[in-house]
C-alpha positions, 0 to 999 in steps of 0.5 A: 788713706785714713782719718786723722786719729789720736793714736801713736803720737807722741812719738815715738812716740809713739805712737798712735794708729789709725784706721780703714782705707778707701781707694779715691780720686779727687771727685771722691776724696777720703781723709788722708793720714796725718799720723806721726810718731813721737820721739823720746819723752825727755832728755836722754843721757849722752856718753861720758868724755873719753879718757885722754891720750896718756904720755908713757914717758918712754924716751929710749930708742928701743922699739917698744909695744905701744900701750898708750890708750888712743882716744876715740874722737874721729869715727869713720865717715858715714856713707849714707848720712847727709853732709854735715851742716857747718854749724848744726850739731857742732860743739859749743859752750854758749850761743855765741859759739854757734852764731846769731839765731842758734841755740846751744844745748850746753853739756850737763854733768851730774853725779848720782849715788843711786839713792845712796846704796850704789856706787855714784855714777856720772851722767852727761847730757849733750856731751860737748854741747850741741848747736841747734835752731830752736823755736816754739809753735810756728816759730819752730821748724816743722817735722813734715817740711824738711825745708824748715831745717838747714841741709844736714839737719832734721826737725825733732820735737823736743819738749812742751813748756809749763804753758803748754807751748811745743818746741821744735829744734833742728838737730844734726841729721844722721843715717840708721841704715845702709842702702840694703836696709841693714841697721848700723850698729854705730852712731852713723853720722853723729859725734861721739856720745850721741845716738843716731835715733833709729826712727828719727834719723837725728843725733840725740844725747846717748847713754853714759853708763850701763846702769841708766839702761836699767833705770827709770828717772821720774823728775817728780820735782821738776828740778832737772836733777836726779834726787832720792826717790825719783829713780826706779831701778830694775834689779834683774836687768842686764842691758848695757850702754854700747860704747861705755866700756874700754873693751867695747871701744876699739883702739884704732881711731880710723875704725872706732865705732859705738852706737852710744845707745842702750842695748836691750837684751830683753825678756825672752818670755815676753811678747809685744802684748805684755805690760811693761815698765822697763825696756827690759820687760819687753822683747829684745831690741824693743822699748817700753812706752810706760806710764811714767814718760808717755801721758797727756800733758793736759789730763795726766792720763797715760796713753798706754795704761800698763805700758806698751811694748814696741819694736821700732823699725821691723822693716830693717834687716834683723829687726823682725818681730819673730813670733812675739808680734807683727810688723805694722806701719803705725805712720802714714802711707807717705811717711811710714813707721814700721813697728813690732806690735801685738796683732789680733782679730777684731770682733771681741772687746773688754769683758769678752772671754775671747778678748785677745788683748789685756783686760781687767778682772774687776779687782783694780778699779783703776785698770783700763782694758785693752781691745782689738782695733781695726787696722787696714791690711795694706798697713801690714809690712807682710800679710799677717800669717795669723789672719790678724786685722787689728792691733791691741790698743787701750779701749774707750769705756763709756761713762754709764753716768754720762750723755751716752751720745750716738754717731755724729753727736757733738762731744767734748770727751771720749767717755761721752760717746757710746763705745761698742767693743771699746772702739768709740770716741770723740774725733775732730778733724783739723779744728772742725767741730768734734763728733762721736764715732766708732772705729770700724772696718768691713767685717765689723760693719757688715757682720757685727752691726757696729755702726748700727742695725736697722730698726726692722729687717730690710729697713735703712741702717742708721750709719755706715763705715767709711774710711775707718769710722762709723758716720750717721746716715743722711737723706739729702745727699749733697744738700745745703749744710743745715738742711741735710738731715745730719745731726750737727748743722755744720756737717756735710751729706756726702752721696752714698750712691754707687757712682759716689762714695757707695763703693767705699762704705760698708753697713750692716747686711740686715738693712739697706744703706742710707742715701748719704752719710754725714761727715764734718763740713769743710772750713776752707780750702786749706782745711780741705788740703789738710784733711784729704791730702790733696788741693781741693776747693771748699763748697760753702753750700754743701760743706764738701771738698771738691775739685 
């Protein structure tokens, strides 16, 4: 299990990662993983309406070869997809077509001429319309609770409005793979023009033309339409939209199949550690989490400076990482999300000559270095053959003019905290007060003193690594909150003894471990269940969760 961190949450995206594990029971609980992956950052484009059947006008009785184009409107039944809901995902023009309480995502058609220098292309989104249940905040569905959507549908994060309100919707569910873990090469369980998202297994608007598979649309003026100067084109890209052309669309309606997704042929010289803007900059069948789409709505800062190449679902047959990266679970233990990423060995950070991740040379003041972030070994799909124990991820650089806060200190921003090897940050658990901490594992804690070294050889070390985070020591284990030696009055002092949490913590080998370590004090029983993943009671005196 691992603590709640802010990594591949976009997700997709994608996408943030967590840290250390510790075996536990209810008497010695550890924070559970609450990581989620994100969906696509904005609207994707659905396929255009196929050509209608044509009457050839042949009336004589001679046998003639039938050359009539056949409209592909009835893809085959999907053997592994959930049964279709009577309303969810059905075509619609207005809400009344769906019924009371439902939302109709209406079809939109746009013709864009590529800034005036190419042949106009037609972009169709939500082909034929689609019925959904849509809600904001607590009125929406919950991706972690399947019961909040009707059978045959699944909950998906859709967008954030101008007020910062998050909207979730129940969309038609589909199946990305068969029972032998072979990925389907068609939109199994979806209507024509909709792609079965390989991560969410939900039917989302698919692509409509080859050109959009090599473009990035940044809706700068937020008017919902492509305007001159808003579309970037990768002129070297050869990606295409599966199902867009006649030769990709079989004539027999009984077998017509297409994924309605962009096929990324990839850069044959790229690995998962390269910078990227377009999907085509990355290895084949992967995508780029670029700065245009993946950014913090509040600060405007990108989650992945320079872009992050990610290979989705490397647990499926034929979607392995090869020599370009390693397959790692970026989700939770109960809800895994396997993806190809660039793996590394911890111990080196920004500025180190041996830093295996992208770094800065000083020429660009806006450059953000990356560092090797520790990652638990049981989150690898298969054991690392290269001895990797971390993944490359953007480093946090301490503001030299800031307060430079140590372990456990109250904080409001990552840059306020000390960040050895770029692994420090400001963390919060389910609404509890923030605290400075550093990501860690056994090797970093014991061999590199990342949680602190004793003031003198053999002395008490200032912090320990527990559940993937460095935590400050305290000297009144199980003592009352506010009188236990922790830096914040709301913190709990956990017993670090051999019969309690001691076997699950690590510290510098140059000293002795403290008798306790500080962690966020509990707020109530619901908080305990959310953070530790099991039903526990909050002890208001000690601030600890227990049976």
